[in-house]
C-alpha positions in Angstrom: 144.5 153.6 48.3 141.9 152.4 45.8 139.8 149.6 47.2 137.3 149.6 44.3 136.9 146.4 42.3 135.6 146.2 38.8 132.8 143.6 38.9 131.6 144.0 35.3 133.1 146.2 32.6 132.8 149.8 33.8 130.9 148.7 36.9 132.6 148.9 40.2 132.1 147.7 43.8 133.2 150.5 46.2 132.0 149.0 49.5 133.6 149.0 52.9 134.1 146.5 55.7 133.0 147.4 59.2 134.8 145.4 61.9 134.3 148.0 64.7 130.6 148.1 65.1 129.5 145.6 67.6 125.7 145.7 67.1 123.7 146.3 63.9 120.8 148.8 64.2 121.9 149.1 67.8 120.4 145.6 68.5 121.8 142.7 66.4 125.2 141.3 67.4 128.0 141.5 64.7 130.6 139.0 65.8 131.9 138.7 62.2 131.3 142.4 61.4 129.3 143.7 58.4 130.0 145.0 54.9 128.3 148.0 53.3 128.2 147.6 49.6 127.9 150.4 47.1 128.3 150.3 43.3 129.2 152.8 40.6 128.5 152.5 36.8 130.7 154.6 34.5 129.0 155.1 31.2 128.1 158.3 29.2 126.4 159.1 32.5 127.7 158.0 35.9 125.3 156.3 38.2 126.0 155.5 41.9 123.8 152.8 43.4 123.3 153.2 47.2 126.0 154.6 49.5 127.6 153.5 52.8 127.2 154.2 56.5 128.5 157.6 57.3 131.3 156.5 59.7 133.1 155.0 56.7 132.4 157.9 54.3 135.9 159.3 53.9 137.4 156.2 52.4 134.3 155.6 50.4 134.4 159.1 48.8 138.2 158.8 48.1 137.6 155.6 46.2 134.8 157.1 44.2 136.9 160.1 43.2 139.8 157.9 42.2 137.5 155.9 39.9 135.9 159.0 38.3 139.1 160.9 37.7 137.4 164.3 37.8 134.0 163.2 36.3 130.9 164.0 38.2 128.2 161.7 39.5 125.0 162.2 37.4 122.6 159.9 39.2 122.3 158.5 42.7 120.0 155.5 42.7 118.5 154.9 46.2 117.2 151.3 46.5 116.7 151.7 50.2 116.7 154.7 52.5 118.0 153.1 55.7 120.9 155.2 57.0 123.5 152.4 56.7 122.9 152.9 52.9 122.0 156.5 52.6 124.4 157.9 55.2 126.7 159.6 52.6 123.9 161.5 50.7 124.6 164.9 52.3 128.3 164.8 51.4 127.5 163.5 47.9 125.1 166.4 47.3 127.8 168.8 48.5 130.5 167.3 46.2 128.2 167.0 43.2 125.6 169.7 43.5 124.0 168.8 40.1 123.5 165.2 41.2 120.0 163.8 40.4 118.6 161.5 43.1 116.6 158.6 41.7 113.9 156.9 43.8 110.2 156.3 44.1 107.6 158.5 45.8 108.1 156.9 49.2 111.8 157.3 48.9 111.6 161.1 48.7 109.4 161.5 51.8 112.0 159.6 53.8 114.8 161.5 52.1 113.4 164.8 53.3 112.7 163.5 56.8 116.3 162.2 57.2 118.4 164.8 55.3 116.2 167.8 54.7 114.7 169.2 51.5 116.3 168.2 48.2 116.0 169.3 44.6 117.0 167.3 41.4 114.7 164.4 42.2 113.7 161.8 39.5 110.8 159.7 40.5 110.7 156.2 39.0 107.8 153.7 39.2 107.4 150.0 38.5 109.0 149.2 35.2 110.6 152.6 34.7 113.9 152.7 32.7 116.8 155.2 32.9 119.4 155.4 30.1 123.1 155.9 31.0 124.3 155.6 27.4 125.4 152.1 26.4 123.5 150.7 29.5 120.1 151.3 30.9 118.6 150.6 34.3 115.2 149.2 35.0 113.4 149.6 38.3 111.1 147.2 40.2 109.3 148.0 43.4 109.8 145.5 46.3 107.9 147.2 49.1 108.4 145.9 52.7 111.6 144.1 51.9 112.1 145.4 54.4 110.9 149.1 54.4 108.0 150.5 52.4 110.2 152.3 49.8 112.5 149.5 48.9 113.1 148.8 45.3 115.7 147.0 43.1 117.6 148.1 40.0 118.3 145.8 37.1 120.9 146.4 34.4 119.8 144.2 31.4 123.0 144.7 29.3 125.0 142.9 32.0 122.2 140.8 33.6 123.0 142.4 36.9 120.6 143.0 39.7 121.3 145.6 42.4 119.1 144.1 45.1 119.4 146.5 48.1 119.1 144.5 51.3 117.5 141.5 49.6 119.9 138.5 49.5 122.2 140.2 52.0 124.2 138.9 54.9 126.0 139.8 58.0 129.8 139.4 58.0 132.7 141.3 56.4 134.1 140.4 53.1 137.5 139.0 54.0 139.7 139.1 50.9 137.3 138.4 48.1 133.9 140.1 47.5 132.2 137.4 45.3 130.4 134.3 46.7 133.1 132.0 45.0 135.9 133.9 46.7 134.7 133.8 50.3 134.1 131.0 52.7 130.3 130.5 52.5 130.5 127.8 55.2 132.0 130.4 57.6 129.2 132.9 56.6 126.3 130.4 56.6 124.9 131.4 59.9 125.3 135.1 59.2 123.4 134.7 55.9 120.5 132.9 57.5 120.6 135.1 60.7 120.4 138.2 58.5 117.4 136.9 56.7 115.5 135.6 59.8 116.0 138.7 61.8 116.1 141.5 59.3 113.8 140.2 56.5 112.1 137.3 58.2 108.9 139.1 59.2 108.2 139.8 55.5 107.7 136.4 54.1 104.7 137.4 51.9 106.5 140.4 50.4 109.5 138.2 49.8 107.4 135.7 47.9 105.9 138.5 45.8 109.4 139.9 45.0 110.7 136.4 44.0 107.8 135.9 41.6 108.2 139.4 40.1 112.0 139.0 39.6 111.7 135.4 38.5 111.7 136.3 34.8 115.0 138.2 34.8 118.2 136.7 33.5 120.7 136.9 36.4 124.4 136.6 36.1 125.1 138.7 39.2 123.2 139.8 42.3 124.7 142.8 44.1 123.3 143.2 47.5 124.1 146.0 49.9 125.5 143.6 52.6 127.5 140.4 52.2 129.0 138.8 49.1 128.1 139.5 45.5 126.4 136.4 44.1 127.6 135.1 40.8 128.3 131.4 41.2 125.5 130.4 43.7 122.7 132.5 42.5 120.2 129.7 42.3 121.1 128.5 45.8 120.6 131.9 47.5 117.3 132.3 45.6 116.2 128.8 46.7 117.1 129.7 50.3 115.0 132.8 50.2 112.1 130.8 48.7 112.3 128.2 51.5 112.7 130.7 54.3 109.9 133.0 53.1 107.6 130.0 52.9 108.5 129.2 56.5 109.6 125.7 55.5 111.4 123.9 58.3 113.5 120.8 59.1 112.9 118.1 61.7 114.4 119.4 64.9 113.6 121.2 68.1 114.7 124.5 69.6 114.5 124.6 73.4 114.9 128.1 74.8 114.8 128.6 78.6 115.4 131.2 81.3 116.6 130.1 84.6 117.6 131.9 87.8 118.9 129.1 90.0 119.1 126.2 87.7 115.8 124.5 88.2 114.2 125.5 84.9 117.5 124.6 83.2 117.2 121.1 84.7 113.8 120.8 83.0 115.2 121.9 79.7 118.0 119.3 79.9 115.5 116.6 80.8 113.3 117.4 77.8 116.4 117.5 75.5 117.5 114.1 76.7 114.0 112.7 76.2 113.9 114.1 72.7 117.2 112.4 71.9 115.9 109.1 73.3 113.0 109.4 70.9 115.4 109.8 67.9 115.6 113.6 67.4 119.2 114.6 66.6 118.9 118.3 65.8 118.3 119.8 69.2 119.4 123.3 70.0 119.2 124.4 73.7 119.6 128.2 74.4 119.7 130.1 77.6 117.9 133.4 76.9 120.0 135.2 79.5 123.2 134.3 77.6 122.2 134.0 73.9 120.9 137.0 71.9 117.4 136.5 70.5 118.8 136.7 66.9 120.5 133.4 67.3 117.5 131.7 68.8 115.2 133.1 66.2 117.6 131.9 63.5 117.3 128.4 64.8 113.5 128.7 65.1 113.3 129.6 61.4 115.3 126.4 60.7 113.5 123.8 63.0 109.8 123.1 63.3 109.6 122.2 67.0 109.9 124.9 69.7 109.8 124.3 73.5 110.0 127.3 75.8 110.5 127.4 79.6 110.8 130.1 82.2 110.7 130.6 86.0 108.3 132.9 87.7 109.8 136.4 88.1 107.9 139.1 90.0 104.8 137.1 89.6 105.2 136.8 85.8 107.7 135.6 83.2 111.4 136.1 83.2 112.5 139.3 81.4 114.8 137.7 78.8 112.1 135.2 77.8 109.6 138.1 77.5 112.0 139.7 75.0 112.1 136.6 72.9 108.3 136.2 72.9 107.8 139.8 71.9 110.3 139.4 69.0 108.6 136.2 67.8 105.1 137.8 68.1 106.3 140.8 66.1 107.8 138.6 63.3 104.7 136.4 63.1 106.8 133.3 62.4 104.5 130.5 61.0 104.4 126.7 60.7 105.7 125.6 64.1 104.6 123.4 66.9 105.0 124.5 70.5 105.6 123.0 74.0 106.2 125.0 77.1 107.0 124.6 80.8 107.6 126.6 83.9 109.0 126.7 87.4 108.0 128.7 90.5 108.3 128.7 94.2 105.2 130.4 95.5 102.8 132.1 93.0 102.3 133.6 89.6 104.5 132.1 87.0 105.2 132.0 83.2 102.4 129.6 82.1 99.7 132.2 81.5 102.1 134.3 79.3 103.1 131.2 77.3 99.5 130.4 76.7 98.8 133.9 75.5 101.8 133.7 73.2 100.6 130.5 71.7 97.2 132.0 71.0 98.6 135.1 69.5 101.2 133.4 67.2 98.8 130.6 66.4 101.3 127.7 66.9 99.8 124.3 67.7 100.5 123.3 71.3 101.6 119.7 71.5 100.7 118.9 75.1 99.6 120.3 78.5 102.4 122.4 80.1 104.5 121.2 83.0 105.0 123.6 85.9 107.3 122.5 88.7 107.6 123.8 92.2 111.3 124.1 92.8 113.6 121.2 92.1 112.4 118.4 89.9 110.8 115.3 91.4 110.2 111.9 89.7 106.7 112.9 88.7 108.0 116.1 87.2 110.6 114.2 85.1 107.8 112.1 83.7 105.9 115.2 82.7 109.0 116.5 80.9 109.3 113.3 79.0 105.6 113.6 78.1 106.2 117.0 76.5 109.1 115.5 74.5 107.1 112.5 73.4 104.2 114.7 72.3 106.6 116.9 70.3 108.2 113.9 68.6 104.7 112.6 67.6 104.0 115.9 65.8 107.5 116.0 64.1 107.5 112.4 62.9 
């Protein structure tokens, strides 16, 4: 069965949907699955742009063969070497031994480290062009979006950008493959969660790439994950611009850990106090239940962050430690912070929260509140004080 779709004359999408993989990169949850997108251009020369994850290789290669009808692949363009896009390279080299692999100098080091030595390599640099016949491909380097070797490929004849992981999304392509064929409201969180967790650390490189590509005429953006953008191009570019500048909305994310419910009591008390002060966008997450990717996604959206944890083995609760490490690694900017703790006898989370604030350089809105066991009237007032101080910063 041919699942290929012609997206421009003689240019085809030959991607696959993955509904069986539960976690992406063995870490990020995939409740709505994920799509791996690959593209083939059939001209005087045939160019394949990126491949798919190897577990879906058989259907992928069958679709490719059906399109080509006995023709060979002349060029494989590698925009990104991560195995979910390069996983079919070994088999492609076996099927098409004269295949020329196109990438940059950093691509080829990774190619050898992942798949062994290779011949027929064509190195491209910033602004290089490759003729396929009626069409040509131009190459632009976009390092650290989100690996060092990443680049994008532009086809000027059709004003089409093959963007690698840039402008990608979690979620399968259910029915249609274009942005105007799928339910973008349904995919909204998966689009932003993809950016915040996969690309989010690299705001500065994202800004550089947006400026570099800003002069191109774009009728279509073909990412390696998620829908092909043709009707909402300006909207997805605007989102990337906003996200990579760490621009936020008025709202507060409260993330807590709790063993026996006392820290959760504090989180709820702070949430109610925020509401009483006029804050409507309040997101409260239990770190033991909610994967960090969802919490981080909300943190990218809202300016206020309030964190709470009980003492655990004299320190902070493990799932809160995981969240703090993720945020420190990503270096998320432009937020204000409050924090609180709960303990019964010694140690506690407050020193770790203080160290986190210093490392990530978020402004702390007030002195922390640390409760011994169940909340008492004075503790409730301190929770309200944290909320009020947060609102003053947000308003």
